[in-house]
C-alpha positions in Angstrom: 13.0 133.3 62.7 10.4 132.3 65.3 9.0 135.0 67.6 6.8 134.5 70.6 4.8 137.5 71.8 3.3 137.9 75.2 0.4 140.3 75.9 -1.3 143.3 74.4 -3.3 141.1 72.1 -5.9 143.8 71.4 -3.7 146.8 71.1 -0.1 146.7 70.0 0.3 143.0 69.2 -2.1 142.7 66.2 0.0 145.1 64.0 3.2 143.7 65.2 2.0 140.1 64.4 1.0 141.2 60.9 4.3 142.9 60.2 6.3 139.8 61.3 4.1 137.3 59.4 4.1 139.4 56.2 8.0 139.4 56.6 7.7 135.5 56.5 8.5 134.8 60.1 6.8 132.3 62.4 4.8 133.9 65.2 3.1 132.7 68.3 1.2 134.8 70.8 0.4 134.0 74.5 -2.8 136.1 75.3 -6.4 135.7 76.0 -7.2 137.6 72.8 -6.8 135.8 69.5 -4.4 136.9 66.8 -5.7 139.2 64.1 -8.1 137.5 61.6 -5.9 138.6 58.6 -3.1 136.2 59.6 -4.8 133.9 62.2 -4.3 130.7 60.3 -0.5 131.4 60.3 -0.1 132.2 64.0 0.2 129.9 66.9 -2.2 131.0 69.6 -1.5 130.0 73.2 -4.5 130.9 75.1 -3.3 132.0 78.5 -2.8 134.8 81.0 0.6 136.6 81.1 0.2 136.8 84.9 0.7 133.0 85.1 3.4 132.7 82.6 5.2 129.8 84.4 2.1 127.7 83.9 2.5 127.9 80.1 6.2 127.3 80.1 6.1 124.0 78.2 3.7 125.3 75.5 5.9 128.4 75.0 9.1 126.5 74.7 7.6 123.8 72.5 7.2 126.6 69.9 11.1 126.9 70.1 11.2 130.7 69.8 14.3 132.5 68.7 13.1 135.8 70.2 10.6 136.3 73.0 8.7 139.7 73.3 6.8 140.9 76.4 4.5 143.8 75.6 3.0 144.1 79.0 5.4 143.3 81.8 4.2 145.9 84.3 6.2 145.1 87.4 9.3 143.2 88.7 7.3 140.0 89.3 6.2 139.7 85.8 9.7 140.5 84.5 11.2 137.9 86.7 8.6 135.3 85.5 9.5 136.2 81.9 13.2 135.6 82.6 12.5 132.3 84.4 10.8 130.9 81.3 13.0 132.2 78.5 16.5 133.0 79.9 18.9 130.7 78.1 16.1 129.5 75.8 16.1 132.3 73.3 18.8 134.3 71.5 17.2 137.6 72.5 14.3 139.2 74.4 12.4 142.5 73.7 10.5 144.2 76.5 8.4 147.4 76.5 9.1 149.9 79.2 7.7 153.5 79.7 9.2 157.0 79.5 7.9 157.6 83.0 11.1 156.0 84.2 12.9 159.3 83.7 13.5 161.8 86.5 11.7 164.4 84.4 8.5 162.4 85.0 9.0 162.7 88.7 9.6 166.4 88.4 6.4 166.7 86.4 4.4 164.8 89.0 6.1 166.4 92.0 7.2 163.1 93.5 10.9 164.2 93.3 10.8 168.1 93.5 13.5 170.1 92.0 14.4 172.3 89.0 13.1 171.3 85.7 15.4 169.1 83.6 16.7 169.8 80.1 14.8 168.4 77.1 14.6 166.5 74.9 15.1 163.5 77.0 17.4 160.9 75.6 18.3 157.3 76.7 21.1 158.7 78.9 18.9 161.2 80.8 18.6 160.6 84.5 16.1 158.1 85.8 13.8 158.4 88.8 15.1 157.6 92.3 11.7 156.8 93.9 8.7 154.8 93.0 6.1 155.9 90.4 3.4 156.9 92.8 0.0 155.4 93.7 -1.9 156.6 90.6 -0.1 154.2 88.2 0.0 150.4 88.5 3.4 148.7 88.6 6.8 150.2 87.9 8.6 149.8 84.6 11.8 150.8 86.4 11.7 147.5 88.3 11.2 145.8 84.9 14.2 147.4 83.4 16.4 146.6 86.5 15.5 142.9 86.2 15.9 142.6 82.5 19.2 144.4 82.7 20.5 141.3 84.6 19.5 138.9 81.8 22.2 136.8 80.4 20.7 137.0 77.0 20.7 140.3 74.9 17.7 142.3 75.7 16.2 145.3 73.9 14.2 147.7 76.1 11.8 150.0 74.4 10.7 153.0 76.4 7.2 154.0 75.1 5.4 157.2 75.6 1.6 157.3 76.0 0.4 155.3 73.1 -2.9 156.2 71.4 -5.1 154.6 68.7 -7.9 152.1 68.2 -8.3 149.6 71.2 -6.5 151.9 73.6 -8.1 150.5 76.8 -7.2 153.8 78.7 -9.1 155.9 76.1 -6.3 158.5 76.5 -7.7 161.2 74.2 -11.4 160.8 75.2 -11.2 163.5 78.0 -9.9 165.9 75.4 -12.6 165.1 72.9 -15.7 165.1 75.2 -16.4 168.8 74.7 -16.0 168.4 71.0 -18.5 165.5 71.1 -20.9 167.8 73.1 -20.4 170.5 70.3 -19.1 173.1 72.8 -17.9 176.3 71.2 -14.6 176.2 73.2 -12.3 174.1 75.2 -10.6 175.7 78.2 -7.0 175.2 78.6 -4.8 176.6 81.5 -2.0 178.8 80.5 0.6 176.7 82.3 -0.3 173.8 80.1 -0.8 175.5 76.7 2.8 175.4 75.7 3.6 172.1 77.5 4.9 169.3 75.4 4.3 165.6 76.0 5.5 163.1 73.4 3.0 160.5 72.3 3.0 157.7 69.7 0.4 156.1 67.4 -0.1 152.4 68.1 0.8 151.2 64.6 4.2 153.1 64.8 4.9 151.6 68.2 4.2 148.1 66.8 6.6 148.9 63.9 9.3 149.9 66.4 8.9 146.6 68.2 9.0 144.8 64.9 12.2 146.5 63.9 13.8 145.4 67.3 12.8 141.9 66.5 14.0 141.9 62.9 17.3 143.6 63.8 18.5 141.7 66.9 21.3 143.2 69.0 24.4 141.4 70.3 24.1 143.0 73.8 21.6 145.0 75.9 20.3 148.1 74.4 17.6 150.8 75.2 15.6 152.8 72.8 13.1 155.7 73.3 10.1 155.5 71.0 8.0 158.6 70.1 6.7 160.9 67.5 9.2 162.8 65.4 7.6 166.1 66.3 5.8 166.8 69.5 3.2 169.5 69.5 2.3 171.7 72.4 -0.8 170.8 74.4 -2.7 173.6 72.7 -1.6 172.4 69.3 -2.6 168.8 70.2 -6.1 169.9 71.1 -6.3 171.9 67.9 -5.1 168.9 65.8 -7.8 166.7 67.5 -10.4 169.4 66.7 -9.3 169.5 63.0 -9.7 165.7 62.5 -12.9 165.6 64.5 -14.4 168.4 62.3 -15.0 170.6 65.3 -15.8 174.3 64.6 -14.8 175.6 68.2 -11.6 177.0 69.5 -9.1 176.3 72.3 -9.4 179.1 74.8 -6.3 179.6 77.0 -7.1 181.2 80.3 -5.2 181.8 83.6 -4.8 178.4 85.4 -6.3 180.0 88.6 -9.5 180.8 86.7 -10.1 177.2 85.6 -12.9 175.4 87.4 -11.5 172.9 89.9 -12.5 169.9 88.0 -10.4 171.1 85.0 -7.3 171.7 87.0 -4.6 169.1 86.5 -1.9 168.8 89.2 1.8 168.9 88.0 4.7 171.1 87.3 4.1 171.9 83.6 7.4 173.8 83.4 8.8 170.3 82.9 8.2 169.1 79.4 8.2 165.4 78.6 9.7 165.8 75.2 11.3 162.6 74.2 14.3 162.1 71.8 13.8 159.1 69.6 16.8 159.7 67.3 18.7 156.7 68.5 16.2 154.1 67.3 15.7 156.1 64.1 19.5 156.0 63.4 20.2 152.5 64.6 17.1 150.6 63.2 15.8 153.0 60.5 12.7 153.6 62.5 10.2 156.1 61.2 6.4 156.5 61.3 4.5 154.3 58.9 1.9 156.8 57.9 0.6 160.4 58.1 0.2 161.9 61.6 -3.3 163.3 60.8 -4.4 160.0 59.3 -3.5 158.2 62.5 -5.1 160.9 64.6 -8.3 160.7 62.6 -8.5 156.9 62.9 -7.9 157.2 66.6 -10.5 160.0 67.1 -13.1 157.9 65.3 -12.5 155.0 67.6 -12.5 157.0 70.8 -15.8 158.7 69.8 -17.4 155.3 69.2 -15.9 153.7 72.3 -16.3 156.0 75.3 -15.1 154.8 78.7 -17.7 152.9 80.6 -17.9 155.5 83.4 -18.7 158.3 80.9 -21.5 156.6 78.8 -24.5 158.9 79.0 -22.8 161.3 81.3 -23.7 165.0 81.1 -21.7 168.0 82.2 -22.8 171.3 83.8 -20.8 173.6 81.5 -22.1 176.8 83.3 -18.8 177.1 85.2 -16.8 177.1 81.9 -19.2 179.6 80.3 -18.7 181.8 83.4 -14.9 181.9 82.9 -15.2 183.1 79.4 -17.9 185.6 80.3 -15.7 187.1 83.0 -12.8 187.4 80.5 -15.1 189.3 78.0 -16.2 191.7 80.8 -12.6 192.3 81.9 
């Protein structure tokens, strides 16, 4: 089988490429980043920008892929360009989406107010009616609508926040900064302490994509991807502290007592607890390794690769000390 992969050359793609190559399949990647060194001599690299996919049409089709995978189609235009190149040219496509397509995400963000929805969220749960909002680029719901009209079978993978080495968003860094600064405590608002938000380690996400490639479907299908067990926010912070080697503790306080810069908007009565049982049943998906090992690998990378806007940044922790001091007095 021949698989052509588009995008995410530094994050999800490397592990995906390795898994497919080691399974004796031919692989090409269209991305500005090269394939992983471990298998570089066995991978066709089309140096290009996924935003100009039509320009590379001939090179892509010259590879004669059986399956085309788009790891970073972020809006309707990119999904349409993907279809224009590969529709009718491949037996199947695989596209990554996002769990923020669900109505529960709109409840959390307050973009579509209403009562909290039941969890866990499965593939049949209601989707958003409105756009994602200005704080996030693109809308995977548009991607899903376009790919749903494909004449070729398409597998859509709804991903939660993905963490791990080379995560360009540095998702866990804001949670780690106080541990890096050797603070004795991290403040957490009571409304968030028991909130659950499903995540996934990058190697496990790559494996989910690989299984979708290696087990092609005969029609359109949608799968949620996510960790088997989702901790609460307080537990997640404690897990990060454990693998970091931090001796402090997570201090839960009234949300109104938090300093303004620590307050996160959102209705945290709405969990984002994702049900991934369908892909586990249909494709035999399961995590590749131990949760804490993946977390430790991630923490090490985040610690060594801070966001550019936080390099050398210092914090005035007096406001946080004052919150704890008031609690002691009370």
